[in-house]
Each structure stands twice: as C-alpha cells, then as structure tokens.
LOBA-128360 format. One line per field, with one value per residue (C-alpha): residue number from 1; residue in three letters; x, y, z. Coordinates in Angstrom, 1 decimal. Layout:
BEGIN
seq (NUM,...)
type (ALA,...)
x (X,...)
y (Y,...)
z (Z,...)
//
This chain:
BEGIN
seq (1,2,3,4,5,6,7,8,9,10,11,12,13,14,15,16,17,18,19,20,21,22,23,24,25,26,27,28,29,30,31,32,33,34,35,36,37,38,39,40,41,42,43,44,45,46,47,48,49,50,51,52,53,54,55,56,57,58,59,60,61,62,63,64,65,66,67,68,69,70,71,72,73,74,75,76,77,78,79,80,81,82,83,84,85,86,87,88,89,90,91,92,93,94,95,96,97,98,99,100,101,102,103,104,105,106,107,108,109,110,111,112,113,114,115,116,117,118,119,120,121,122,123,124,125,126,127,128,129,130,131,132,133,134,135,136,137,138,139,140,141,142,143,144,145,146,147,148,149,150,151,152,153,154,155,156,157,158,159,160,161,162,163,164,165,166,167,168,169,170,171,172,173,174,175,176,177,178,179,180,181,182,183,184,185,186,187,188,189,190,191,192,193,194,195,196,197,198,199,200,201,202,203,204,205,206,207,208,209,210,211,212,213,214,215,216,217,218,219,220,221,222,223,224,225,226,227,228,229,230,231,232,233,234,235,236,237,238,239,240,241,242,243,244,245,246,247,248,249,250,251,252,253,254,255,256,257,258,259,260,261,262,263,264,265,266,267,268,269,270,271,272,273,274,275,276,277,278,279,280,281,282,283,284,285,286,287,288,289,290,291,292,293,294,295,296,297,298,299,300,301,302,303,304,305,306,307,308,309,310,311)
type (MET,SER,GLU,LEU,TYR,PRO,ALA,GLY,GLU,ILE,THR,LEU,ARG,GLU,VAL,GLY,LEU,ARG,ASP,GLY,LEU,GLN,LEU,VAL,LYS,THR,PHE,PRO,SER,THR,ASP,ALA,LYS,ARG,GLU,TRP,ILE,ARG,LYS,GLU,TYR,GLY,ALA,GLY,VAL,ARG,HIS,PHE,GLU,VAL,GLY,SER,PHE,LEU,PRO,PRO,ALA,ARG,PHE,PRO,GLN,PHE,ALA,ASP,ILE,ARG,ASP,LEU,LEU,SER,ASP,VAL,ALA,ALA,LEU,ASP,GLY,ALA,HIS,SER,SER,ALA,LEU,THR,LEU,ASN,GLU,ARG,GLY,ILE,ASN,ASP,ALA,LEU,ALA,SER,PRO,VAL,ASP,GLU,LEU,VAL,CYS,VAL,VAL,SER,ALA,SER,GLU,GLU,HIS,SER,LEU,ALA,ASN,ALA,ARG,ARG,THR,ARG,GLU,GLU,ALA,VAL,ALA,LEU,VAL,ALA,ARG,ALA,VAL,GLU,LEU,ALA,ARG,GLN,SER,ALA,ARG,ARG,PRO,LYS,VAL,TYR,ALA,GLY,VAL,SER,VAL,ALA,PHE,GLY,CYS,THR,ILE,ALA,GLY,GLU,VAL,PRO,GLN,ALA,GLU,VAL,MET,ARG,ILE,ALA,GLU,ALA,CYS,LEU,ASP,ALA,GLY,ALA,ASP,HIS,ILE,GLY,LEU,ALA,ASP,THR,VAL,GLY,PHE,ALA,GLY,PRO,ALA,GLN,VAL,GLY,ARG,TYR,ALA,GLN,ASP,ILE,ARG,ARG,LEU,VAL,GLY,ASP,ALA,ALA,PHE,GLY,ILE,HIS,LEU,HIS,ASP,THR,ARG,GLY,MET,ALA,ILE,ALA,ASN,ALA,ALA,ALA,ALA,LEU,ASP,ALA,GLY,ALA,ARG,ILE,LEU,ASP,GLY,SER,LEU,GLY,GLY,LEU,GLY,GLY,CYS,PRO,PHE,ALA,PRO,GLY,ALA,SER,GLY,ASN,ILE,VAL,PHE,GLU,ASP,LEU,VAL,PHE,LEU,CYS,GLU,THR,LYS,GLY,PHE,ALA,THR,GLY,ILE,ASP,VAL,GLU,LYS,LEU,ALA,ALA,VAL,ARG,GLU,ILE,LEU,GLU,ARG,GLU,MET,PRO,SER,GLU,PRO,LEU,TYR,GLY,MET,VAL,ALA,LYS,SER,GLY,PRO,PRO,PRO,GLY,ILE,ALA,TRP,ARG,ALA)
x (-17.7,-20.5,-20.7,-18.0,-19.9,-23.7,-25.4,-26.7,-25.0,-22.3,-19.0,-16.4,-13.1,-10.6,-7.1,-5.3,-3.7,-2.1,-1.9,-1.9,1.2,3.3,5.5,5.4,8.6,6.8,3.7,1.3,2.0,0.1,-2.0,-2.8,-3.7,-6.0,-7.6,-7.9,-9.8,-11.9,-13.1,-13.7,-15.7,-17.7,-18.3,-19.8,-16.8,-16.8,-14.1,-10.4,-7.3,-4.8,-1.4,0.8,2.5,6.0,9.3,9.0,12.7,12.0,8.5,8.2,4.9,3.3,5.0,1.8,-0.5,-1.4,-2.4,-4.6,-6.3,-7.2,-8.6,-10.8,-11.9,-13.2,-15.5,-19.0,-19.7,-16.2,-14.1,-10.3,-8.1,-4.4,-2.0,-0.2,2.6,4.2,3.5,5.1,2.8,-0.1,0.8,1.4,-2.0,-3.7,-2.3,-4.1,-7.8,-7.8,-11.1,-9.7,-6.3,-5.5,-3.4,-2.2,-1.7,-0.4,-2.1,1.2,4.1,6.6,4.9,4.7,8.4,9.3,6.9,6.7,9.7,7.4,5.6,1.8,1.3,3.3,1.2,-2.0,-0.5,0.0,-3.7,-4.5,-2.1,-3.7,-7.2,-5.9,-4.3,-7.3,-9.8,-7.6,-7.4,-9.8,-11.2,-11.4,-10.8,-11.8,-9.3,-9.5,-7.5,-6.7,-5.6,-3.1,-2.2,-5.5,-6.1,-2.5,1.0,3.9,6.3,4.3,2.0,-1.5,-2.7,-5.2,-8.7,-8.8,-5.6,-7.0,-10.1,-7.9,-6.0,-9.2,-10.7,-7.6,-7.8,-11.4,-10.4,-7.7,-10.6,-10.5,-13.7,-13.8,-11.8,-11.1,-9.4,-6.9,-6.0,-2.6,-0.9,-3.9,-4.2,-7.9,-10.8,-14.6,-15.3,-12.5,-13.5,-17.1,-16.2,-13.9,-16.4,-19.1,-16.9,-16.1,-19.8,-20.4,-17.6,-18.7,-22.4,-24.2,-21.0,-19.6,-16.5,-14.1,-12.5,-9.4,-8.6,-5.8,-6.2,-2.9,-4.6,-7.6,-10.0,-10.7,-14.2,-15.3,-14.0,-15.7,-19.0,-18.5,-17.7,-20.8,-22.9,-21.4,-22.2,-19.1,-20.1,-16.8,-14.7,-11.5,-10.6,-8.0,-8.6,-7.2,-6.2,-3.1,-1.0,0.9,2.7,6.5,5.9,3.9,6.2,4.3,1.0,-1.3,-2.4,-5.7,-9.2,-10.1,-12.3,-14.4,-15.2,-16.0,-18.6,-20.1,-20.3,-22.0,-24.6,-25.4,-25.9,-28.3,-26.0,-26.4,-23.0,-23.8,-21.0,-21.3,-19.0,-18.6,-17.4,-15.2,-13.5,-12.9,-10.6,-8.1,-7.0,-5.1,-3.1,-2.4,-1.1,0.9,2.2,2.3,4.5,2.2,-0.1,-3.8,-6.4,-10.1,-12.9,-15.5,-13.1,-12.5,-16.0,-18.2,-21.4,-23.9,-25.5,-29.3,-30.3,-31.0,-27.9,-28.3,-30.2)
y (-96.6,-94.2,-90.6,-88.6,-85.3,-85.7,-82.8,-80.2,-81.7,-80.2,-82.2,-81.4,-83.1,-83.9,-82.9,-83.1,-86.4,-84.9,-81.1,-81.1,-83.3,-82.1,-79.8,-81.3,-82.5,-85.3,-87.1,-89.7,-93.4,-95.5,-96.9,-93.4,-92.3,-95.3,-94.3,-90.7,-92.0,-94.4,-91.9,-89.2,-91.7,-92.4,-88.6,-88.6,-87.6,-89.4,-87.8,-88.2,-86.9,-89.4,-88.4,-87.9,-90.4,-89.2,-91.0,-92.4,-91.7,-88.0,-87.9,-90.6,-89.1,-90.5,-93.9,-95.6,-94.1,-97.5,-98.9,-95.9,-96.0,-99.6,-98.7,-96.0,-98.3,-100.7,-98.1,-98.1,-94.9,-93.4,-91.8,-91.3,-88.9,-88.6,-86.0,-87.0,-84.6,-86.5,-89.4,-91.9,-90.8,-91.2,-94.7,-95.6,-94.2,-96.2,-99.3,-98.5,-98.3,-94.5,-92.9,-89.6,-88.3,-84.7,-82.8,-79.2,-76.4,-73.1,-69.9,-68.1,-69.2,-68.2,-70.5,-73.3,-73.3,-72.9,-75.5,-78.1,-77.3,-77.2,-74.6,-74.2,-75.6,-78.7,-79.0,-78.9,-81.6,-83.7,-83.3,-84.6,-87.5,-88.3,-88.3,-90.6,-93.1,-93.0,-93.8,-96.7,-98.2,-100.8,-98.7,-95.4,-93.0,-89.4,-86.6,-83.4,-80.4,-77.8,-74.3,-73.2,-69.6,-68.7,-65.7,-64.3,-65.6,-64.8,-64.8,-63.1,-61.1,-60.4,-63.0,-61.6,-63.2,-63.7,-65.7,-67.9,-68.7,-69.4,-72.0,-73.5,-73.8,-75.4,-78.0,-78.7,-78.9,-81.4,-83.7,-83.0,-84.3,-81.5,-78.3,-76.2,-72.9,-72.8,-69.8,-71.5,-68.7,-67.1,-63.8,-63.8,-61.9,-62.7,-60.4,-61.8,-65.4,-64.6,-63.1,-66.0,-68.6,-67.0,-67.2,-70.8,-71.5,-70.1,-72.1,-75.5,-75.1,-77.6,-79.5,-79.3,-77.2,-76.8,-74.1,-74.8,-72.2,-71.3,-69.2,-67.3,-63.9,-65.2,-64.9,-68.6,-68.8,-65.6,-66.8,-70.1,-68.4,-66.3,-69.4,-71.2,-68.2,-68.1,-71.8,-73.8,-77.2,-78.9,-77.4,-78.7,-78.5,-79.9,-81.2,-78.6,-76.4,-78.4,-77.5,-74.8,-73.9,-73.6,-70.3,-68.7,-68.5,-68.4,-69.6,-71.2,-73.8,-74.9,-73.8,-75.6,-78.5,-78.4,-74.7,-75.3,-77.9,-75.5,-72.7,-75.0,-76.2,-72.7,-71.6,-74.4,-77.0,-80.5,-82.0,-85.2,-84.6,-84.5,-81.5,-82.5,-86.0,-84.5,-82.1,-85.1,-86.6,-83.8,-86.0,-88.1,-85.2,-83.9,-87.3,-88.0,-84.5,-82.6,-79.8,-79.1,-76.1,-76.8,-74.1,-73.6,-72.1,-74.8,-77.2,-74.6,-73.4,-76.2,-75.5,-73.2,-75.2,-75.4,-73.9,-75.3,-73.9,-75.8,-73.6)
z (8.4,9.5,8.4,10.2,10.2,9.9,8.3,10.7,13.8,15.8,16.0,18.7,18.1,20.9,19.5,22.8,22.0,18.9,18.9,22.7,22.9,20.0,22.1,25.6,27.3,29.1,28.0,29.2,29.0,26.4,29.2,30.4,26.9,26.6,29.9,28.6,25.5,27.4,30.0,27.4,25.4,28.6,28.9,25.3,23.2,19.8,17.7,18.6,16.8,18.3,16.9,13.9,11.7,12.3,13.0,16.6,17.3,16.9,18.1,20.8,22.1,18.9,18.8,20.0,17.4,15.9,19.2,20.0,16.6,17.2,20.6,19.1,16.3,19.0,20.5,19.1,17.2,17.8,15.0,14.7,12.8,12.5,11.0,7.9,6.9,4.0,1.6,3.9,6.7,4.4,3.5,7.2,8.1,5.3,6.9,10.1,11.1,10.9,9.8,8.6,7.3,8.3,5.9,6.5,4.0,5.3,4.2,3.9,1.8,4.5,7.1,4.7,4.0,7.6,9.0,6.3,4.0,1.0,-1.0,-0.6,-4.1,-3.1,0.1,-2.0,-4.3,-1.2,-0.3,-3.8,-3.3,0.0,-1.6,-4.5,-2.1,0.3,-2.5,-3.7,-0.2,1.2,4.0,2.1,5.0,4.5,3.9,5.9,4.8,7.4,6.3,9.0,10.0,8.2,10.4,10.5,10.6,12.9,10.0,7.2,9.4,7.9,5.4,2.9,3.2,-0.5,-0.3,2.5,0.4,-2.6,-0.7,0.8,-2.7,-4.0,-1.3,-2.3,-5.9,-4.9,-3.6,0.2,1.8,4.4,5.0,8.0,9.0,11.8,14.0,14.5,16.4,18.1,16.1,15.4,16.8,16.5,13.6,11.5,12.4,11.5,8.1,7.1,8.3,6.2,3.1,3.8,4.2,0.7,-0.6,0.7,0.6,2.9,3.8,7.3,7.7,10.7,12.8,14.9,17.5,19.9,23.0,22.8,23.4,25.3,22.4,21.6,23.3,21.7,18.3,18.7,19.3,16.2,14.2,15.3,14.5,11.0,10.3,11.5,12.8,13.3,16.2,17.7,21.4,23.7,27.3,29.7,26.7,26.1,23.0,21.3,18.1,17.7,15.8,18.7,21.7,24.9,23.3,25.9,23.5,22.0,23.1,26.3,25.3,28.5,28.0,24.3,25.3,27.8,25.1,22.6,25.0,26.2,22.5,21.9,20.2,21.7,22.0,23.7,26.1,29.9,30.7,34.4,33.4,30.8,33.3,35.6,32.9,33.6,36.6,34.1,32.8,36.3,37.3,34.1,33.4,36.7,35.3,32.4,33.0,32.4,31.6,31.7,33.7,33.7,35.4,38.0,38.7,37.3,35.3,37.1,39.9,40.4,37.0,33.5,31.8,28.5,26.0)
//
C-alpha cells in the first residue's frame, strides 16, 4: 500500500459517498456509485471515503460498502477510507480491502454522548483499539482520528481551543496515524480555523493533518483558504456539497468538492484534478437523486475562460 498522504502534497478526499449520503432519503444505486467513483477517478480524484460499516438494515445506503472498497482497490493509485464507529465496524473493515479506518472523537462531551453514546475518553479508547487491531491485521490499514465539533457544538456551544487540542493529542497518543479537525455544524470562521490549524501543525510536526468543513453559514471556502495558509494538507469535500449533520438542522452539507479544487489550484496547490470533468460527474447525482439540492459555483459558472487561472 502506497503512502496515503505524501509529505508536502495536497490531498483532497471525496467524502460524498459517506458523509454526503448519511442523511439522504434516496441514494444512488450501487452501479451509479461505481460510475461516480470511476468518473471522479478519471477526473483525477484519488481518495474516496466510500461509506460506514453500520447495520445495512438501518443504513441501506452503505450496504454495498465492501463492493465499493473492492472497486477502489482495483484502481491504480486510488485510496479508500471508511467510517468505523464501534469495534464490530472496525473488525468488519479489517476484513475488507480498506486503506484507512476513520474514527471520530467529539470535542465536547455533550456531543459525544448524543452522537455516539459514549464518553470522549471511551471514544479515544476506541481509537487505540482500532490502532491495535489494524497493526495486527495482514494489510495494516492506517487509522485517521477526526475530532468532530472542534469549532463549536450545537449542544455545548463554544468548545475551548485548549480542550480541542487535548482531544487531538489524546488521539495521537492512542496511536492514530493522522488527525483532523471537523467543523461538523458549520460554526467556524477563517480566523478560528487558522488558529486551530496552527496549533495542530505544532502538535503533529511535519505530518499531514486534515480539516473537514461544512458550509452551513457560507464560510467553508474562506475557512478552507485559512486552513491551507496555516498548513493543512488534507481537506475533505463532497461532490455538489452533499451532506449534513443531524445536530445542525438546515445545514447545506459539506464544502463543495468542485469549488475546493478550484480554490486549491488558484492558491498554487496542484491537485491533479480536472475541475470541469469533476463537475460533470454531478449528472449522476441529478439523475439518481433528483430531489436532492446540489450546491457550488464552479459547476454553475465554470472556471474563468481564456485565462490561466491556476496559480
């Protein structure tokens, strides 16, 4: 398995197949998801979060996760990740060709109890267990720990920055290969994102760290720019801005993947992704989920014509 996050390079992860589908009432067929992956791969996307290991009876949108992981594994240079919310999910993931297990630890105790029905310390212990089991497995996938509601919580309100860093450091001490901060409910602004990212940069040294943004209040692109300026090199996005959080009513979902690619290129970060080909993949979502709103300005206007818009 090749290095997931090469030093110094930007990594944009498509999370639409997981975070983008966690709340939808209708979702693409397995064949349509395969087409989604294949066409995004053709556009240059190499990192796909393809679902969650959850009971198919309750979460039918993820029932085909093993098939999709196998599809990604067959693509040269592509990498997969999947959300694992409990030890059963971890074991199921380790029986698949997944490259990375994603574990979530809430920055606030209130959100942790409401979202995962466990304390933050229990969530950190699950990260440690995922690391232990992953290292014992034949394929030895990486473990990514995401700190959710890191920039504010709909239940607890403001979460002190020192507390966010304490949780992030606890995840690293538990053995996580990489960590990231999530603006799960879209509270953050650029100054806050920049401060937190600088603190994470000091915590992880030269290792890559991630930022996961939601566009609930229209700040996601500005926040992504601040994160990049502060050293973040792993950013999540969702095709068409699909997604949302059950604790953020009315949230418009994740940062729009196409707009994120455009931002990175205009700031001088080579993504390897053709933004026009990427935007064309939205046709699958329009066809498969016609009632689901899609967002994004690049898909509407296209990149600037007739000029060199890449920095």
